[in-house]
C-alpha positions as CSV (number, residue, x, y, z in Angstrom):
1,M,-61.2,25.1,-28.1
2,K,-59.9,28.0,-28.7
3,K,-55.8,27.5,-28.9
4,H,-53.2,30.3,-27.4
5,I,-50.6,30.7,-30.3
6,K,-47.4,28.0,-29.2
7,F,-44.2,29.8,-30.1
8,S,-40.3,29.3,-30.0
9,F,-39.1,31.6,-27.3
10,F,-35.7,31.7,-28.3
11,L,-36.8,32.7,-31.9
12,L,-39.4,35.2,-30.8
13,I,-36.6,36.9,-28.6
14,T,-34.5,37.4,-31.9
15,A,-37.3,38.9,-34.0
16,F,-38.3,42.1,-31.8
17,S,-36.9,45.3,-31.2
18,L,-35.7,45.0,-27.5
19,T,-35.1,48.1,-25.0
20,S,-32.1,47.6,-23.3
21,C,-31.3,50.1,-20.4
22,E,-29.6,53.3,-22.4
23,E,-30.4,52.3,-26.2
24,V,-33.3,50.4,-28.7
25,I,-31.7,47.3,-30.8
26,D,-33.5,47.2,-34.3
27,V,-33.1,43.4,-35.3
28,D,-33.4,42.6,-38.8
29,L,-34.5,39.3,-39.1
30,N,-32.4,38.4,-42.2
31,T,-29.8,40.9,-42.5
32,T,-29.0,41.9,-39.0
33,D,-25.2,40.7,-37.2
34,P,-25.8,38.0,-34.8
35,K,-26.8,39.7,-31.4
36,I,-26.0,37.4,-28.1
37,V,-28.9,36.3,-25.8
38,I,-28.4,36.1,-22.2
39,E,-30.8,33.8,-20.1
40,G,-30.1,34.2,-16.5
41,S,-31.9,32.8,-13.0
42,V,-31.1,33.1,-9.8
43,T,-33.5,31.3,-7.2
44,D,-34.1,30.7,-3.5
45,Q,-33.9,27.1,-4.6
46,T,-30.6,25.2,-3.7
47,E,-28.9,24.9,-7.0
48,P,-26.5,25.9,-8.8
49,F,-26.8,30.0,-10.4
50,K,-26.9,29.6,-14.1
51,V,-26.4,31.0,-17.1
52,S,-26.8,30.5,-20.9
53,I,-25.3,32.8,-24.1
54,N,-26.0,32.0,-27.6
55,K,-26.3,33.9,-30.5
56,T,-29.1,34.4,-33.0
57,V,-29.2,34.1,-36.4
58,N,-31.6,34.9,-39.3
59,F,-34.9,34.1,-39.8
60,D,-34.3,32.0,-42.8
61,Q,-31.4,29.7,-41.1
62,A,-32.2,27.3,-39.5
63,N,-33.2,27.0,-35.8
64,E,-29.5,26.0,-34.2
65,Y,-28.6,28.7,-31.9
66,P,-24.4,28.6,-31.8
67,A,-23.4,28.8,-28.1
68,V,-21.2,31.3,-26.5
69,S,-17.8,29.6,-25.3
70,G,-15.2,31.4,-23.5
71,A,-17.1,34.1,-21.8
72,L,-16.6,35.6,-18.1
73,V,-19.4,35.4,-16.0
74,T,-20.0,36.6,-12.7
75,I,-22.9,37.1,-10.0
76,S,-22.8,39.1,-7.2
77,D,-25.2,39.6,-4.5
78,G,-23.6,43.1,-3.2
79,T,-21.6,40.8,-0.3
80,Q,-20.1,37.9,-2.4
81,T,-19.2,37.1,-5.6
82,F,-19.7,34.1,-7.5
83,T,-17.5,32.9,-11.0
84,L,-19.6,30.5,-13.1
85,N,-17.7,28.0,-15.4
86,E,-18.3,26.5,-18.3
87,T,-20.4,22.8,-17.6
88,A,-21.5,22.8,-21.5
89,P,-21.0,25.2,-24.7
90,G,-22.7,27.8,-23.8
91,V,-23.8,27.0,-20.2
92,Y,-22.6,28.4,-17.3
93,K,-23.0,27.2,-13.9
94,T,-21.4,27.8,-10.4
95,S,-19.6,25.1,-9.2
96,D,-21.6,24.8,-6.0
97,A,-25.5,24.9,-5.2
98,Q,-26.3,27.9,-4.0
99,K,-29.4,29.4,-2.5
100,G,-30.8,33.0,-3.2
101,E,-32.0,35.1,-0.8
102,P,-35.2,37.2,-0.7
103,G,-34.6,41.4,-0.2
104,R,-31.0,41.1,-2.3
105,T,-30.4,41.9,-5.4
106,Y,-28.4,40.5,-7.7
107,H,-25.6,41.6,-10.3
108,L,-24.9,39.9,-13.5
109,R,-21.6,40.7,-15.4
110,V,-21.2,39.1,-18.4
111,E,-17.7,39.4,-20.9
112,A,-17.7,37.7,-24.1
113,E,-16.4,38.8,-27.3
114,G,-14.8,41.5,-26.1
115,Q,-18.7,43.0,-25.1
116,V,-19.4,43.6,-21.8
117,F,-22.9,42.8,-20.7
118,E,-24.7,43.4,-16.8
119,A,-27.8,43.2,-15.6
120,R,-29.4,43.6,-12.1
121,S,-33.0,41.8,-10.2
122,E,-34.0,41.7,-6.9
123,M,-35.8,38.5,-5.5
124,L,-38.9,39.6,-3.5
125,A,-40.5,38.0,-0.8
126,L,-41.9,34.3,-1.4
127,V,-45.7,34.4,-1.8
128,K,-47.0,30.8,-0.7
129,F,-48.4,29.1,-3.5
130,D,-51.3,27.3,-2.2
131,S,-52.6,25.1,-4.2
132,L,-53.8,23.6,-7.5
133,W,-56.5,22.1,-9.1
134,Q,-58.3,21.5,-12.6
135,D,-61.3,22.9,-13.6
136,K,-63.5,23.8,-16.5
137,L,-63.6,26.6,-18.9
138,N,-66.6,27.7,-21.9
139,L,-65.0,29.0,-24.2
140,G,-66.6,29.9,-26.9
141,G,-69.5,27.5,-26.4
142,Q,-66.7,24.8,-26.2
143,E,-65.7,23.4,-22.7
144,A,-62.1,23.0,-22.0
145,I,-60.5,21.5,-19.0
146,T,-57.9,24.4,-17.3
147,V,-55.6,24.1,-14.5
148,V,-56.2,26.9,-11.5
149,S,-53.8,28.4,-9.4
150,G,-54.5,29.5,-5.4
151,Y,-52.6,32.0,-3.4
152,Q,-52.7,34.7,-1.3
153,D,-51.5,38.2,-2.7
154,P,-50.1,40.3,0.2
155,Q,-51.4,43.6,1.3
156,G,-49.9,46.2,-0.4
157,L,-49.2,47.2,-4.6
158,G,-46.0,45.8,-6.1
159,N,-46.2,42.0,-6.2
160,Y,-45.2,40.3,-9.8
161,Y,-45.9,36.2,-10.7
162,R,-44.5,34.4,-13.7
163,F,-46.1,31.0,-14.2
164,V,-44.5,28.2,-16.0
165,L,-45.8,24.8,-17.4
166,W,-45.1,20.9,-17.9
167,R,-47.1,18.9,-19.6
168,N,-46.5,15.4,-19.3
169,G,-42.3,16.4,-18.7
170,S,-42.5,18.7,-21.5
171,I,-42.2,22.8,-21.2
172,L,-45.1,24.7,-22.4
173,S,-43.4,27.9,-24.3
174,D,-46.5,30.4,-23.4
175,I,-46.2,33.2,-21.0
176,D,-48.5,33.3,-18.1
177,V,-47.6,36.7,-15.9
178,R,-49.7,39.1,-13.6
179,D,-49.1,42.0,-11.1
180,D,-51.6,42.8,-8.2
181,K,-52.8,46.2,-9.7
182,N,-56.7,45.0,-9.6
183,S,-55.9,42.0,-7.1
184,D,-53.9,43.8,-4.0
185,G,-54.3,41.6,-0.9
186,R,-56.9,39.3,-2.3
187,T,-57.4,35.8,-2.3
188,I,-56.8,34.3,-5.2
189,S,-57.8,31.4,-7.7
190,Q,-56.8,31.8,-11.3
191,P,-56.7,29.4,-14.7
192,I,-53.6,29.6,-15.9
193,F,-53.9,31.0,-19.1
194,V,-50.9,28.9,-21.4
195,L,-51.9,26.0,-22.0
196,S,-51.2,26.2,-26.3
197,E,-52.7,22.7,-26.4
198,D,-56.0,20.6,-25.5
199,L,-55.3,18.7,-21.9
200,E,-56.3,15.4,-21.7
201,V,-57.5,13.0,-19.0
202,N,-54.1,11.5,-17.4
203,D,-52.2,14.3,-18.2
204,T,-49.5,15.1,-15.6
205,I,-49.4,19.2,-15.3
206,R,-46.8,20.6,-13.2
207,V,-47.0,24.2,-12.3
208,E,-44.3,26.3,-11.4
209,M,-44.8,29.6,-9.8
210,Q,-42.7,32.1,-9.6
211,T,-42.4,35.6,-7.7
212,I,-40.4,37.8,-9.9
213,D,-39.9,41.6,-9.9
214,K,-41.1,44.2,-12.4
215,P,-38.7,44.5,-14.8
216,I,-39.0,40.7,-15.4
217,Y,-42.0,41.3,-15.5
218,K,-42.6,43.5,-18.1
219,Y,-39.9,41.3,-20.1
220,F,-42.4,38.9,-20.2
221,Y,-45.9,40.2,-20.4
222,A,-44.5,42.4,-23.8
223,L,-43.0,39.1,-25.1
224,A,-46.6,37.4,-24.5
225,A,-48.3,40.4,-26.0
226,S,-46.0,39.9,-29.4
227,A,-46.6,36.5,-29.8
228,G,-50.7,37.1,-29.4
229,N,-50.4,34.7,-26.3
230,G,-52.6,35.1,-23.5
231,P,-55.0,37.0,-22.0
232,N,-53.0,40.5,-22.1
233,A,-52.2,39.4,-26.1
234,S,-54.4,42.4,-27.3
235,V,-51.9,44.8,-25.8
236,P,-48.7,44.2,-27.9
237,G,-45.6,45.3,-27.1
238,N,-41.5,45.2,-27.1
239,P,-40.0,43.5,-24.7
240,V,-37.7,45.7,-22.4
241,S,-34.7,44.0,-21.4
242,N,-32.9,44.3,-18.1
243,L,-29.5,43.8,-19.8
244,S,-27.0,46.7,-20.8
245,G,-24.5,46.3,-23.5
246,G,-27.1,45.6,-26.4
247,A,-27.6,42.0,-25.6
248,L,-30.9,40.0,-25.7
249,G,-32.7,38.6,-23.3
250,Y,-33.0,38.5,-19.6
251,F,-31.6,38.0,-16.2
252,S,-34.0,36.8,-13.5
253,A,-33.6,36.4,-9.6
254,H,-36.9,35.1,-8.4
255,T,-38.3,32.3,-5.9
256,S,-39.8,29.1,-7.1
257,Q,-42.4,26.7,-5.9
258,E,-43.7,23.6,-8.1
259,K,-47.3,21.7,-7.7
260,T,-48.8,18.9,-9.8
261,V,-52.0,18.1,-10.5
262,I,-52.9,15.0,-12.3
263,I,-56.4,15.7,-14.9
264,R,-59.1,13.3,-14.1
């Protein structure tokens, strides 16, 4: 079957020019000074808020991304401010499990190595992940196994989705994001185009469906296109980060639901 290109997500985001809220960041793979990379999330699940902070390396160096320790990391929902503690090098979490709420906008602030980085992300309303099943596709005359997601898009434009897959417990780095521009209010049954490897009988596929806001959709859409990944690979573009201050990466507040299917 025709395979999508599989890539290292962390390495990829160091390889492109990212546009922050106010400035264009040009990244030279071999001569640039290390850049701060922030990846943060708030979900509607009862779990700690989490932020990871690392630095980029030159393209010709080993893929060992230095952790950034000693940062001051906070997340605010407009009413409360949560301080995240460093639980492992470069990994920051709230001390207690929290639960994000749809309809709230979350603000991230990171002070690291004398710099300040900020981002905001709105948690949109949950769209129910109704079903997941396997199917077969004909790709270039060859039959391929895929998995199909089912959900009901709400009436009204402005819904955005991201699907994350695990195969036999290992996360796949490919990206599938969608909007409802051409599917507003419809019942959706759509294959998930993030499979870098052929699926086989007895594979266990776990899928997480996230409802994301528009900036996060645009970020991952451009990231996937730049990597030649998925159905949007023909539309290249530079990922637009929602982080200010010159950092790479993203901060996402989203709902999360999971389903699992075993390939038969």
